[in-house]
N, C-alpha and C positions, 0 to 999 in steps of 0.2 A: 640176292639183288647186289649189283657193284655198287661200289662207291666212288666219289669223284674228287678229284683234286687239281688244283692250279698251283704250279711251282713258280712262283713270282719272282723272277730274277731281274740282274741289270747293274750297272755300276753304281758306286755310290754317289746319292743325290739324284738318281734318275726318277725319284717318286714311287718307289715301291709300297711304302706306307701309307701315301695319299692313295694311291691305286686301291690298295685294300679297303681303305676307310670308304671310298666312293663306291666300289662294289657291294659293301655290305648295306650301305644306305639304300643303292638302287634295287637291290634284291628284296629289301624290306618293303617297297613300294609294290614289288611283283608278288608278295606274299610267298617268298622263298626263302628258305632257311640255309644261311651261309655261315660259316664258323671260321676264324683265323687261327693259325697257330704261328707264333713267333719264333723263328729259327736264328735271330740275330742276337748273339750273345753280347755286343755291344751296344744294343738300342738303349735308348734313354727313356723315350715316352711315345705313347701313341694314343689316339683318340678313339679307340674302339676295344671293346671288350675280346678277351683271347681266351681260347678253351685249353691251350697249353703254352708255356713260355720257356723257352731254353734256359733263361736266366735262373729258373727255379734247379736247374741241373748243374750249370756252369756259367761264370761270367768271366768276361775278358779283364775285368779290373783284378779280380781275385788271382787269375794267371800271371798277370804282369807284377803284382806285388809279391808272388812267391819268390824268395831269394835263391831257391834251387833250380828254377826254370829260367829266370832272368830274360823273359820274352819282351820283345816291344810290341806295339800295337798290333801289326799284321801277323807276327809270329804267334802271338796270343791268340788271335782270332783262328788261325788254322788249327792251333792245338785245341781249342775248344771245339771245332767242328769234327776233328779226328776223336775226340773224346766222345762227342755226341753219337758219331758212328759206331762206337763200341758200346754204345748204351741204348740201343733202340728199343731195349723193352721198357724203357721210361716212356718213349713216345706211344708205344702200343697200349700202354696202360692209361696214358692221358687221354687218346683217341676214343678209347672203347671199343665197342662193336656194335655200334647201332648201323643199321642198314640205311642205304640211300643218303649217306653223309655227302656234304658238298662242302670241301674246305680249303681255304687259301693259305699257302704256306708262304710267309714272308721271309725270304732269304737274305744272307748277308750281302753286301756289296763287294766282298772281294772276288776280282774277277777271275783269280787263278782256280776258284773253286769249281768255275764251269769251263775250264779250258784242259788243264792237265793234272789236277787233283783227283782222285777216285770217291771223294765223300758224297757229292751229289749224285753219282752215279749208282753209288751203294744205297742212297736214300729211295732213289726211283725204283730199284729193284725190290727193296722191302716193302715198299707202299703197294708195287705190284703183286707182291706175295699176300699182301692184306685185301687183295681185291679191290685195289683203287685203279681207277682209269686215270691216267696222270696226264695233264697238258702243260708244257712249258710256256710261261708267259714272259718274253723277254722285253725290258723296257730300256727305251734310249731317250734322253732329255732332247727334245726337238730343237731347243735353243743351242744345241751343240751341233744340229746336223745341216746347217744352213750353208755349208761350204763342201764341195765336193770330196776332197780327200778326207774332211771330217766323217762325211757320211760313208764313205767306204770303210773307214776304220770302224764306224757303228756297225755296219754290215758284216764285217769279218768277225767281230766280237760275237754277234747274233748268231753268225753261222757255226762259230766255234762250239758254242753252247748246244746246238742243235746236233752237230756231229757227235759230240761227246755223250749226251744223254740219250740219244736214239728215242726220242718220244715225239709226239705233234707238237709243234711250237707256233706260237702266234706271237709276231713281233709288233710292238706298239711305239709310237712316237708320244712321249708325254708332255704334259705342260702347253698344249696347244692354247689353252685360254690366257696364256702369258706373253704370246707373242703379238706383235703389234699387226695391222692389216697388211703393211706391205710385207712383213716377214711371213705372215699365213700364206700370202699369194705366192711368195717365192718358194715355200717349202711343199707346196703342192706337187711340183715336178720330182721330189724325192719319195713320195708314197708309193708312185708306180714309175720307177725310174728307166729310163732310156741309159744305160750304163755306158754305150759306146760314145753317145753325145757328151756325157760326162767327161769321158776320157779325153775327147777333143777339146773341151773347155779349158781342162787344167794341164793340157800337154805343153804349153809354153812355159810352165814354171817348172817342168822336170828337165833337169839338165843332164843327168845320168841316162844312157841308153839302156842300161840292164834294168835301171829301175823303172823306166818308161815300159819294157817290155814286160815286166812283172806285172805292172798296173794293168796293162792291157790284157794280160792273161786272167788276171783276177777279175775286171769287168767282163770280161766274155764269159767265165764261168757261171757268173751270177746272173747275166742276161741271157744266155742261151738255155739254162736249165729252169728259170724261174724260181731259182731256191729261195731268195729272201724277198719279202714285200712287208710294207709296213701299214699298220692303221692308225689313224689319228685318235688321241684320246684327249678331250677337253671335257674337264670334270663338270662343267656347267651345262653341257649339252646333254641331255637325257637319251635323245634318239641315238646320239652317237656312242654313249656307253652300252646301250642296247644292242648296238650292231657289232661292238667288240664282243659282248657276252654270247651273242649267237654264234659267232666264228668260234669261240671257245668251245661252246656246248656242242657244236656239230662235230668239233674234232674228237672229242670224249664221248660222243653218242649219247648226251645227256637226255633224259627223258624217254628214250626209246624202250627201256623196259619197265617204266613206271605203269602200274596197275591201274585201270580205269573201271569205275562202278557201271555196271549195266543199269540203265534205267528200269524203275519199278513197273511191274506189268499192271496195267489198269484194268479192272474188272469190266468185262463186256457187258453192255446194257441189253435187256432182252430186245429181240428184233421187232417183235408187236407191241410194243410199249405206246399206250395211248395217253400222251401230254394233255390232252383236253379233260380227259376224265379226272387224272391227278390232280391239275389244277382247280377242278369244279369241287372235287372233294375237299381240299383245303379250304376252298372258299366258304363251303357248307359248315366245315367244324368251327 
């Protein structure tokens, strides 16, 4: 049977760990077993148990303190992930070989890992060799997406990850519960956006003709091919969380291979059974 994985990605501060925590709690209410693997070597704390933690293999602080390397925070994190890619046997041993696993991989917020570095692509290919069906879950902070050009920037980041990893991807706007009622109403147009109207709204602020032409081409690509759409994620809304989970499950075909038990056969009663005689016998006895 296949195994299932969500690769939880997104910029730093987009709510990846909060998303994992919320999904674990929601799955418990559905009697579903969901495990989490921490792949962020710079993580400090999280409020959920993990089945594997990359910090047991390597930590950013240790790399930065190594005088022979002399890396800063960003270089140290990239070094950790490249070291991780050369030691996938550690991950295989940590995951074990249980069938029908459903695992959330809480990834680092280093955006270049999803754009031009090969580490995450190598991880996806390795998971697929271990018979995992992998879905990318790209998170963007909804508070960042309330302006047209910031939204386009978020779309391009999500699109870059989608093209780089070549797996099904669900894009999510997080922290919807932190928005004001006015901001929630304003952000609805970004969930299923009309990119051409956004372009017209912001065209007055673009002075360069070349930049305006480039922005128009990007908006046209996104709108014409319906490449990127976002789902809202409010950690206080159980129905909304369930909708997100259904989209992800559908993309990795979760549940299609689950075995179901046939109902037990009930012994047939004799056709000529006389219930009056049985009842009378019990009364007499």
